[in-house]
C-alpha positions in Angstrom: 179.9 161.3 106.7 176.4 163.0 106.1 176.1 166.1 103.7 172.0 165.7 104.3 172.0 167.9 107.4 174.7 171.0 105.7 172.8 173.4 103.9 173.7 175.9 101.7 170.9 179.0 102.0 170.4 181.2 98.8 171.6 185.3 99.7 173.4 183.9 103.3 177.8 183.1 103.6 178.6 179.5 104.1 176.9 176.5 105.1 174.6 175.7 107.6 173.8 172.8 109.9 170.2 171.8 110.2 169.2 171.9 114.2 165.2 171.8 114.2 162.1 171.8 112.0 159.3 174.4 112.7 155.8 174.8 111.4 157.1 177.4 108.4 161.0 176.2 108.3 163.4 174.7 110.4 166.4 176.3 112.9 169.5 176.1 111.2 173.4 177.0 113.4 176.1 179.1 110.9 178.8 176.7 110.5 181.1 180.0 110.3 179.9 181.6 114.1 177.9 178.9 115.0 174.7 181.7 115.9 171.1 180.0 115.1 168.8 181.6 112.3 165.5 181.1 111.6 164.7 179.2 107.4 161.5 179.7 106.0 160.3 177.9 103.6 160.4 180.7 100.4 163.4 180.4 100.9 166.3 178.6 98.2 167.6 175.4 100.5 170.3 173.2 99.5 171.5 170.3 101.1 175.1 169.3 99.9 173.9 165.9 99.0 171.9 167.2 96.5 173.7 169.5 94.5 176.1 168.3 91.9 179.2 169.4 89.3 178.5 169.1 85.4 181.4 167.2 83.4 181.6 166.1 79.8 180.0 163.0 80.0 177.5 163.7 82.9 177.3 164.7 86.3 179.2 164.1 89.4 177.7 164.7 92.9 180.1 166.8 95.4 180.9 164.3 97.6 183.0 162.5 95.2 184.5 165.8 94.5 185.1 166.5 98.4 186.6 162.8 98.4 189.0 163.8 95.9 190.2 166.5 97.0 190.3 164.8 100.3 192.4 162.6 99.3 194.6 165.0 97.7 194.6 167.3 100.1 195.3 163.9 103.3 192.4 165.4 105.0 193.8 169.5 104.9 192.7 172.8 104.0 192.9 173.0 100.3 193.7 176.4 98.3 191.6 178.8 99.7 188.4 180.7 97.7 189.9 184.0 97.2 193.2 183.2 95.2 193.7 184.4 91.7 190.4 182.7 89.4 193.3 181.4 87.1 194.7 179.5 89.6 191.4 178.1 90.9 190.7 177.0 87.8 194.0 175.4 87.2 193.7 173.5 90.8 189.8 172.5 90.4 191.0 170.9 86.6 193.6 168.8 88.3 191.1 167.6 91.1 188.0 167.1 88.5 189.9 167.0 84.4 186.2 166.2 82.8 184.1 169.3 84.3 182.5 171.1 81.6 184.4 174.4 81.5 180.8 176.5 80.3 178.5 175.0 82.6 181.1 175.1 85.5 181.4 178.8 86.6 184.4 180.5 88.8 181.7 181.0 91.2 180.8 177.9 91.5 184.3 176.4 92.0 184.5 179.1 94.7 182.1 177.8 96.5 183.8 174.1 96.3 186.4 175.1 98.0 185.3 177.2 100.3 182.7 174.7 101.9 185.1 171.9 101.8 187.6 174.0 103.8 184.8 175.1 106.1 183.6 171.1 106.6 187.7 170.3 107.6 187.4 173.1 109.8 184.3 171.9 111.6 185.8 168.6 111.6 182.8 167.1 109.0 184.7 165.7 106.4 185.7 162.0 107.0 186.4 159.4 104.3 188.1 157.0 106.6 186.5 153.3 105.6 184.5 152.4 108.3 183.9 148.5 109.4 180.3 148.0 109.9 180.1 145.0 112.9 177.5 142.5 111.2 174.8 143.3 113.8 173.4 140.5 116.4 171.0 138.2 115.5 167.8 138.5 117.7 166.6 135.3 119.5 162.9 134.1 117.9 160.7 133.7 119.9 160.0 129.6 120.6 156.9 128.2 119.8 155.5 125.5 122.0 152.9 123.6 121.8 151.2 124.7 125.5 148.5 126.2 125.8 147.6 129.7 126.3 146.8 129.6 129.7 150.4 128.2 130.7 151.7 130.9 128.8 150.1 134.0 130.5 150.6 132.0 133.6 154.8 132.2 133.0 154.4 135.8 131.6 152.9 136.9 135.1 155.4 135.0 136.6 158.4 136.1 134.8 157.2 140.0 135.3 155.1 139.8 138.5 152.0 141.9 137.0 149.1 140.4 136.3 146.6 140.9 133.6 143.1 142.4 134.7 140.4 140.8 133.2 136.3 141.2 133.7 133.7 139.1 135.0 134.0 136.7 131.9 137.6 136.6 131.7 138.2 138.6 129.0 141.8 140.9 129.7 140.8 144.7 130.2 142.6 147.6 128.2 
């Protein structure tokens, strides 16, 4: 899961996926209705990778908060962002017990739950562990004591093409 591709645009509802960059901004696609719109450099844009939740000690990345909710809900949707404020705060307190109650507002909590549910709906959150296979080791070019002429002849034999050279024997580009 890469939250760098998912954006929040100030003044616009929901989340957006980056489609293309333009001279003056970018084209994004809404995760709600799949409509594409231009977003300009003057708009306030935040990718979800750069959003943090205040805690009493430090700040917690939004991705980690999503992971906690994902584990708690077993990959399903969580509480609706339209629930009563008291229920939202209580649930968020269970998810992140040390969140800073003075700096994290109810509107922030609603956004976290709305975004989480939207990402789950669009199957963009996946915290399953992926085992990475080791990259194949590339064969290194063997060093030989052959003169350059012989190497050149072997290359021509393999490719079937001869390199053009001028009257002095220099290769043309």
